[in-house]
C-alpha positions in Angstrom: 0.0 0.0 0.0 1.5 3.3 -1.1 1.3 5.9 1.7 2.8 9.3 2.6 4.4 9.7 6.0 5.0 13.2 7.3 8.2 13.5 9.3 9.1 16.1 11.9 12.6 17.6 12.4 13.9 16.9 8.8 15.9 20.1 8.4 18.5 19.4 5.8 19.6 17.1 2.9 21.6 15.0 5.4 18.3 14.1 7.1 16.9 13.0 3.8 20.1 10.9 3.1 20.0 9.2 6.6 16.3 8.2 6.2 16.7 7.1 2.6 19.7 4.9 3.4 18.1 3.3 6.5 14.7 2.7 4.7 16.4 1.2 1.7 18.6 -1.0 4.0 15.4 -2.5 5.4 14.2 -3.3 1.9 11.1 -1.1 2.2 10.2 0.3 -1.2 10.9 4.0 -1.2 8.9 5.9 -3.8 9.8 9.5 -2.9 11.5 11.5 -0.2 11.7 15.2 0.5 12.1 17.4 3.6 9.2 16.5 5.9 7.7 13.7 3.8 8.4 10.1 2.8 6.3 8.1 0.4 6.6 4.4 0.8 5.1 1.2 -0.4 4.3 -0.5 2.9 3.5 -4.2 2.5 2.7 -5.2 6.1 2.6 -4.1 9.7 6.2 -5.3 10.3 7.5 -2.8 7.8 5.4 -0.1 9.5 7.1 -1.0 12.8 10.5 -0.9 11.2 9.8 2.5 9.7 8.6 3.8 13.1 11.9 2.5 14.7 14.0 4.1 12.0 12.3 7.4 12.5 12.6 7.4 16.3 16.2 6.1 16.4 17.2 9.1 14.2 15.5 11.7 16.4 12.6 12.3 14.0 8.9 11.9 14.6 6.0 10.8 12.4 3.4 13.5 12.3 -0.1 12.4 12.9 -2.2 15.6 13.1 -3.1 18.1 10.3 -2.0 21.0 12.6 1.5 19.5 13.1 1.8 18.9 9.4 1.0 22.6 8.6 3.6 23.7 11.2 6.2 21.5 9.8 5.5 22.7 6.2 6.0 26.3 7.4 9.3 25.4 9.0 10.4 23.6 5.8 9.4 26.6 3.6 11.4 29.0 5.8 14.5 26.7 5.8 14.3 26.5 2.0 14.2 30.3 1.8 17.4 30.5 3.8 19.3 27.8 1.7 20.0 30.1 -1.3 21.5 33.4 -0.4 20.9 36.2 -1.0 17.5 35.9 0.5 15.0 36.8 -2.3 11.9 38.2 -0.6 9.9 40.3 -3.0 6.9 41.0 -0.8 5.8 40.0 2.7 6.6 36.7 4.4 2.9 36.1 4.8 2.3 36.3 1.0 5.2 34.0 0.2 3.9 31.4 2.6 0.4 31.6 1.3 1.7 31.1 -2.2 4.0 28.2 -1.4 1.5 26.4 0.8 -1.7 27.3 -1.0 -3.5 28.1 2.2 -4.9 31.2 3.9 -2.2 32.9 6.0 -4.5 33.6 8.9 -5.0 29.8 9.2 -1.3 29.0 8.8 -0.3 31.7 11.3 -2.9 30.6 13.9 -2.0 26.9 13.7 1.8 27.7 13.8 1.4 29.9 16.9 -0.8 27.5 18.7 1.5 24.5 18.1 4.9 26.2 18.6 4.0 29.0 21.0 5.8 31.6 18.8 4.7 33.6 15.8 6.0 32.7 12.3 7.8 36.0 12.1 9.6 35.5 15.4 10.6 32.0 14.4 11.9 33.2 11.1 14.0 35.8 12.9 15.5 33.0 15.0 16.3 31.0 11.9 17.9 34.1 10.3 20.1 34.7 13.4 21.3 31.1 13.2 22.2 31.7 9.6 24.1 34.8 10.6 26.1 32.7 13.1 26.9 30.2 10.4 28.0 33.0 8.0 30.2 34.6 10.8 31.9 31.3 11.4 32.8 30.9 7.7 34.6 34.3 8.0 33.9 35.1 4.4 31.3 37.9 4.3 31.5 41.0 6.5 28.6 42.1 8.7 27.2 44.5 6.1 27.3 41.8 3.4 25.6 39.4 5.8 22.8 41.9 6.4 22.3 42.4 2.7 22.4 38.7 2.0 19.6 38.2 4.6 17.5 41.1 3.2 17.9 43.4 6.2 17.3 47.0 5.3 20.3 48.2 7.3 23.2 46.6 9.3 21.7 48.3 12.5 18.5 46.3 12.1 20.5 43.1 11.9 22.7 44.2 14.8 19.7 44.9 17.0 18.0 41.6 16.3 21.2 39.7 16.8 21.8 41.4 20.2 18.1 40.8 21.2 18.3 37.1 20.3 21.8 36.2 21.5 22.5 38.8 24.2 25.8 39.9 22.5 26.9 42.0 19.6 27.9 40.7 16.2 31.5 41.6 17.0 31.5 39.9 20.4 30.1 36.8 18.9 32.7 36.8 16.1 35.6 37.3 18.6 34.6 34.3 20.8 36.8 31.3 20.5 33.8 29.1 20.7 30.7 30.0 18.7 27.4 28.8 20.0 24.8 27.7 17.4 21.5 26.1 17.9 20.4 23.0 16.0 17.7 24.0 13.5 15.3 21.3 14.7 15.5 22.7 18.3 14.6 26.3 17.5 11.5 27.4 19.3 
């Protein structure tokens, strides 16, 4: 029986690779895999149990509710936006999400806020700050270039958000011997 399984905490291509390799190693027929979703041909209950174990053992979760599925779709869309820099946001975040998800933004926003306890906009800021940390660690772009890459109107706007989120300035973060980054699947 061909079935879609929605998976929580898939945040990168390595997540896809891990699940793909483990599912194929168990000889479960994989039809399609992408961030947040796996389509399989499940032949029996034993294969379903094997899938559940693979998911749990790799710190993922199978999503059962429609609300959690919407929330995970929002997270995936936001992560995809930050993959290719410079960030291309012609318009408001709400309009982009409505277009990508083919749903009314008020519903998307209400579901996300109730399941995560944070607004989509605040969550997106947290993701952007983690991207800033990543870019600082590569030591390639300067702060002004980073702010432009992430579609900030001015370096001061980025600096203020960074200080608000991390408690330190961009310069202080860069000068640390140890840089602290949060795992993308743990951001709340």
